[in-house]
N, C-alpha and C positions, 0 to 999 in steps of 0.2 A: 852537502852531505859529507861527513868525515869518512875517510878511507881506512878500513881496517888493514892491519899488516897482511902481506901475502903469505899464505900458510902452507904452501908446498913448494918443494925445490924446483926451480926452473931458472933458465938464464935467458936474457934477451937474445934474440936471433938476428943475424944479419940478413938472411933471406928467408922468406916465408916458406913453410912446408904445408902440405894439405892438412887442414884442420881448422880450428877456430882461432881467430886472431883478435887481439885487443891492445890498447895502449894503457899503460899504468905508470904513473910517476915519470912521465916523459919517455918511457921505454916501450918498445914493441915486443909483444909476447905471442907465441904460437904453440899450441899443444894439440894433441889428437882429439878429434871430435867424435863422440859416440852417439848414435841414434839408431835404436832397433827398428823404428818405423821408417827409417830411411830419409828423415828430414835433412835438408842441407844445413850446413852450419850457418847461423845467423850472421849477417854482414855488419850489423851494428850491435856492439856490446858495451854496456855500462856496468859499473860496480854498484852493488847494493848491499845493505847491511840492516841491522836492527832498527835504524832510524827511517828506513824506507816505508812509506805508507802504502796501504793497499790501493788507494786511488791512483797514486803515482805509478805503482807497479802495473796496474791494469792499463792505464793510459799508454805507458811505454810499450807494453806487450802488444796492445792493439795496433800500435804504430810499427810493430816489427822489430823493436829494440829488445834484445835479450838482457837479462839482469844476472850477472855473475855474483853469486852470494859470498859474502865475507863474514857474516854474523853468526849467531847461534843457530844450530841446526833446527831445534824445535820451533824457534821463531820463524824460520823459513817455511816449515810445514804449515804453521798458522797463517802465514802470509799467502801461501798457495791456496788454502781453503777460502780465505777472504777474496782472493782474485776469482776463484771458481764461483763464489756467490754472485759476484758482479757479472761474470760471464753468463750465468744462468738467469739473470734478471732480464726479462724482456722489456726493452725500451717502449715508451708509450707509442712512438711512431710505428714500431713493429706490431704492437697490439692492434692499432687501428688497421694496419695492412692485413693482419691475420683475420680480423673481424670482417673486413671487406671480402677477402678471399673465401671465408666460410659461407658468405651469402651467395657466392658463385659456385659453379660446379668445379671442384678440384678433385682430380683423380687420385686414387690410392698411390699410384706410381709417383705422381707429383709430390705428395706428402712424404713418401719415402725418400725421394731425392733431396727434398728440402731438409729433411731430418738428418740425412748423411752429411749434407753440406754444413749444417749447423754444428754437428758433432766434430767435423773436420776443423772448422774454424775454432771451436772450443779447445780442441787438442793442440792446435797451433799456438794459441794464446797461453795456455797453461804450460806448454812445453818450453817457454822462454825464461823460466826461472831455473838457473843453471847452478850446478855444484862443481867444485874442483875435486879431482881424485888424484891421489899419489900413484906412482908407477905400480905399487902393489895393491891398488884398488882401495886403499885406506882413504878416509875422508878427514881432512885436517881442519875440522870445525868444532867449536864448543858443543858438547853434548851430542856429538854425532854417533850413531850406532856403528858397531863393527860389522860392516856388510860385505867384507871381503869374500867370504865363501859364496854368498848370494851372487855377487858380481862375477865371480869366477864361473859359476854355473851358467850365467847368462852370456858373458863375454869371452869365455874360454880361459885357458891357463894363463897365469900372469906372465907377461913378457916385459921385464924391466927395461929392456932396450927401447921399448916403445915410448917410455917416459910417462909423464903425467897426462891426464886427459880431463875433459869436461863433458858432462852429460846433464840432462834435465833432472830436476828433483822428481818430477812426475814419473819419469822412467825408472829412477831408483826405487820409488815406492812400489811400482809394479814388480820390479825385480825382487824386492824383499817379500812382497805378498806371494809371489810365485815360489820363492824359497820355502815359505811356511807351508804352502800347499804341498810342496814336494815332501817335506818332512812328515806332515800329518797324513797325507793321502786322502783319497775319496773312497768312502765305503760303497761297494757295489753289491747289493743283496743277491744279484743273480750269480755271483761267484761263490756263494755259500755263506757260512756263518762267520762272524768276526772271531778273532782278529785277522784271519787269513783271507780277507776278501777286499783288500784295499788296492787301489790303483794310485800310483804316485806320479803325477804329471811333472814333466820337466819344464823349465822356462821355454816359452815359445811353442809348446805343444798343447793343443786344445784339451782342456780338462773335461772328462765325461760327467759333467754335473747334471745333464738332462737324462735321467735314467729311463725315460719311456722307450727310447730307441734300443737301449741295451736289453730291456725286458722283452721287446719284440723278438730279438734274435734268440733269447733264451727260451721263448715259448713256441716259436713256429715249428711245424712238423718237418723233420728232415726228409728229403726226397729218397725214394726207394729206387736205387739205381742198380742193385745187384752186383756192385763191384766188390772184388775180394778185399780191397782196402779202401775205406771211405776217405777221400782226400777233399779238403776244403781250402779255398783261398780267401784271405781277408785283404781286400784291396784298399790301400791308404790307411794302414793300421793305426797311425798316430800313437797313442799311449799303449796300444796292444790290447785294449779292453775287450774288443769283440773276438779277437783270436783266443784270448783267455776263456771267454764264455764258450766258444766252440770246443775248446779242449776240455772244459768242465762237462760238456755234453758227451764226452767219451769218444770224440772223433779221433781216429787213429793218427791222422797226419794233417797238420794245418800249416800252410805257407802264408806268412804275413808280409806284405810289401809296403814300401814307402820310398820316397826319394829324399826326404828331409833328413839330414844327418842327426838332428836333434831327436826327431821322432824315432829313428832307428835305434839310437842309444836308449831312449826312454822305454820303447817296447821291449828291448832285450832285458833291461833291468827289471821291469815289472813282471815279465814272464818268468825270469829266474826266481824272483821273490815269491811268486805263486807256485813254483815247482812244476811248471808245465813245459820246460824247455825240451823234454824228451819227445813231446808231441808237436811243438811249434817251432818252425824254422823262420827266422826273420831275414829277408833279403831286400837289397836295394834294387828296385825295378820301377819303371814307368808303367804304372797300372799293373799289368798281368805278369806273373812269372811264366817260365816255360811249362808246357804240358797242359793237361786237362784235369778237371776236378768234378766231383759229384755236386759240389756246392761252391758257389762264388758269391761272397758277400761284399757289398760296397756301401759305405755311408759317405757320399760325396758332400761337399759344401752345398748348402740348400738354396742360396740366393745367387742368381746370375748377375753379378755386378763385379766391378773391379775392386780388389782388396786395397785398402789404404795403408796396410802395414803387413809384415810377414805373418803375425798371429791371425790377422783377418782372413788369410787364405784358407783357414778351416771353416769359414762362414760364407765367404764370397767366392764364386766360381765364374770368372769372367767368360762370357759367351757360352756358359755351361760346358766348358771344355772337358772337365773330368767326367761329368755326367754322360755326355755324348760319347766320349772315348770309351767309357765302360760299356755302354749299350751297343756300340758298333762292334766292339771286340769280344763280347761275351760268348756268342755262339761258338767261336773258334776254340774256346777254352772249357767247354762243357762236355762231359761224357754223355752218351745216350741216356735220356730220362733225367739228366742233371738239371739243377735249378740255379738261377741267379737271384739273390735277394738284394733288392735295391731299397735302402732305407732313406726315405725322403719326406720332408715336411711339405705341406701345401701352402706354406706361408707366402712363397713367391706368387702363387696363384691369387691369393687374397690381396696382394700388393699390386697386381696387374703386371708383374714382371715376366710371368710365364703362364700360359693357359694349360688347362688339363688336356685340351685337344693337341697342343704342341707335345706334351709328354707322351700321349698315346701314339702320336705319329712317330716319335723317336723310337718307341718300342717296335713298331711295325717296320720302320726303316732298318732296324738292327736285326730283323728276322726273328722277333720275339713275340710270344703271346703271354697273356696274364693267366696264370693257373690258380691264383689266390691272392688275397690281400688281407692283412691284419692292421687295424687302426688303433691308435692311442691318442688321447688328449694330453697336451702338455700340462705340467704341474708347476712350471717355474713362476716366480712372483710376478713377472711382467705381464703374464696372461690375465691377471686380475687387477692390474694397475690402470685405472681409468684415466690417470693424468698423462700416461704415455701417449705421444702423438700417433703411435702405431697400434694403439690398444684394440681398435676394432678388428684389425687383421690378426693380431695375436690371440684375441679371444675366440676367433673362429678357426684357428689353426688346428690341423690334425696331422700327426706323424704316422706314416704308413710304411709297412714292410710289403713291398710288391714281390710276389713270387713269380718269376719269369722263367720261361722255358723256350727252347728253340722251336720255331714253326717247322713242322715236318714237311719236307719237300715231296 
């Protein structure tokens, strides 16, 4: 395979530094390695360009060899799509194994873990098509987009002293997609009429695309606590969408918490854009802020499993740490007659990852009783996709707002 000219400035190094390393034209190179999902730099790197076939790329990636791209950018995206089609094609031997397992009793939890394992393997293979970035995040490839602003939103302000870097094409496409979502925003009907009802998610902050849980918070009756000033807490605010909904409900004071710097910046920007900063204070806190509130809202990750990347921490809550932390600490932060609103899907129950009895026991252990519940069926496309391995659980899923109050001693 011919080697295309090296297209960004770097120099051979005498001693390796942390990052990704390869040999080109008899010289050793080392630059900064970037991976938002925390993948280690690949140990084997080969050069690839427009002459590289999809079969070759797929074989090398399956063997753990990364391909550092030197060709046309659009050809790289087409190659990635071709590799993805090969990764998604189930080999005959796996089809036979699946058919055999289908004839046996396979638990929903087993199906879930197999699905996650397959998705992880797919991400690993597709993440091995790599791109070179200049120190200013520019991409020195033919027909490459100017993604510098998108990269800065994801990787932080340019530090030219860090020099050039390498990241996966798949990660770059995610960064560009997140940048477009941030510019366009997500319309939230519960925030009022357009155009002043959009939430703009930042890279790495989960987008509120599932509107059913937002609508539950907008519709549930507020507790009557008789406090002179009604205070609400939004625990794990993310984009700030639920804090904004509470402010739109004319709650005088809302305190929104999060620990993720990206989420804190995102929430502050969205709340300022919506004009509710006079009602909402955003603070960095591990779950609860100081003090007590008439209402404490929490929408924790819904599945008790280990996240495979930072963005997955909005979906997966290892050992139900956030859920149990919220339930165990809630009563200490409620005023008399106050309520905690737990927004939680029963998807984990249908997957066999958590039982309803476990959830109710956690309520009781936290000194809480259920004073009401409002349910909603999901409307996302996967709920009706029969080809999804988790379709049965998704079709049965219900999202609930649990109204919780302290058990009177």
